[in-house]
N, C-alpha and C positions, 0 to 999 in steps of 0.2 A: 503494500500500499504507500501510495506517494504523502510525502512530508505533509504537504498541503491538507491531504484529506485526513490524516492524522490529528492536525492542528485544528481542521473545521470541526471533527468530532468531539476534540477536547473543549472546544470553545462551546458549541452545542449544548454537551454536557453539563458544562458551568451553569450556562443560563437556564436550563432545565432545572438544576437544582436551587438556584437562588430563587428563580421565579415561584418553583413549588412551594419553597419555604415560606416567602412572602407571602403567597396565596393563603395557605395551610394557618400559618402562625396569627393571621389577621393583621397583620401590620398594613398592607394594602386594603384592607376591608372597605374603606370609603371610598377608596380610587374605584374598585371593582364594582360598587353600589352606584357612582356618580356616573362612570362610564355609559353605561346605556342610554342615559338620559341625555348626557352630552352627544349622542348620536341621533338622538331626536327620530324614535321610531315612528312618530306621525308624520314626517317631511316626505316631500315629493319622491325623494330616492328611494323609497322602502320598495317600491317595485322593483329598483334594480338590485338591491340587496337579497331579495326574495329571489330574484332568478337564480344569483350566486349560490343561495343555499339551496335550491332545488337541485341545481346541477353538480352541487357537491354530495346528493344522495345517494345511495347505495345503486339503483336502476340505471343512472345515467353513468357511472362511474363503469359498471357493468357493460354497458353498450359501448362505449369508447376502447375497455379493455378487448372485447370481442371483436371489434371491427379491425384492433390491432393484430389479433391473433389470427382472425379469419383470412386477412389480406396475404396473399403470399408473400408481397414486397417487404410487408413489416413483422410477419410471423415469427421467425426465429430471431433476428436482432434485435426487435423492438417488444413483439407483442408477450413472447413467452416469459422474458426478465419482469417485465411490466407487471404480468398476470401473477407471477410468482410474488413478488415485492408486494402488490395489492393484498395478496390473501394471507401473506405473513405480517402485514402492519394492521389488518382487521383482527387478526386472531390476538396479536400483542395488546392490541386495544380495548378487546374484550375482557382480556385478562387481568389487563391493570386496572380497568375501570371496576370490574369487580372486587379485587384486592383493596381499593382504595376506597370505594362505596361512597362517593362524595354526592350529596345531592344536588341537584341543580337548583340554580336561581327560583326563589318563591315566584317571582312575578312575571314569569316567562312569557312571550307573547305567543307561541307556537305549542301545540301538543307535543310533547316528546317524551318517550321512556326513556328507561335506562338510567344510568348513573352519570355525572357530569365530566369528571376527571379521568384522562385527556379528552379533549375535543374530538370526536371522530374526522369529522369534516375536515378539521385542520391537520389533523396526523397523516390520515390514508390518503388526501389529497397530493400532500406535500411528497409523502412516499411515490406517489402514481407519477406526478407530474415532474418530479426531480429525476425519478429514473429515466422518464422519455426524455428528458435533457441528457441524461448520461450516455444513452443508447444512441441519440442523434449526434452528439458530441463530435464524434470522429470525423463526420461527413461535413462538419464546418469549416468552410475554406479559408476563414481569417478570424482574427479576433472579434470585428465588429459583429459577425454573425453568430458568434457563440455567445456575446453579450445579447443582442436582439433575442437571440431563441431563448436564454435563460429568462430575462426580464418579461417576456411574453408568456411564456409558459408558468412563470411563478406568480403572475398576478391573478391566476385562478385560485390556488391555495389562499393567498394572501386575501382577496374578496372574500372567500367562502369561510376562512375563521372570521375576518371582521364582520361577515353577515351573524353569524352566531352570535357574538357579542351586542350587536344591533339589535336582535329579537330578544335578547336577555333569555338564551336558553344556555350560555356557557360564560362562566368567568373568565375574565382577562387572563388569569394563569393558567386555566384549562387549554384556551386556544395557543398561547405562546409554547406552552410545553408540548402540545400537540405539534406544533410547527417542528420543534426541536425534536423529538421524537422519531416524526417521519422523515424528516432529514437525516439523521443517523442510521436509518433503517436504508433509506434509499442508497446512501454513502456504502453501506455493509454490502448490500446485495449487488451494488455495481461492481465491486471489487471480485464478487464471489462468480459471476458471471462472465468477468473478464478472465479469471484463471481458468473456468471452465471451456471458453474460447481457446485460450491458447493452448491448454492440453488437448484439446481435440484437433488443432492443427499439427501437432507433433506426434 
């Protein structure tokens, strides 16, 4: 694993630990209660956030991954790695949620079951879209292309996570920690599939 990825994972793990501590200790409780009201759920951009929160649901994710797996052009190099990453992230998310068992915010604006920490939308979609980025990275011919691909792909999990705070179905710490875990999972699986491809060539 490259030094950059190791450093990235260490930073992500550190952010996860700090934000989780702040969230569960109550240090940022007032901020987490204030943030959904600041985002103003009654504003005109509510439809935009709702679109992102729906896009981050299980069915749209399955459709996107199925398309990547079924298309011959993307199946082996993108579809399968993304599918395995997504399944792994979902399983890990369910395990962590049930172990932590953090209740969701009381004044949530959408009907959502299950526990709150970490946000599945933030975690799973970060893992999916970041893994897509890692898969297409070798085909980017310049640094500008890499930056554009990264920014475009990361807009989705970023907005999906914010939408969960917007509708008050997750705390700020749920979402940030979800982003961190999803990114770590994508980095780990990108290295695993890189090794698999290298071994297959030898």
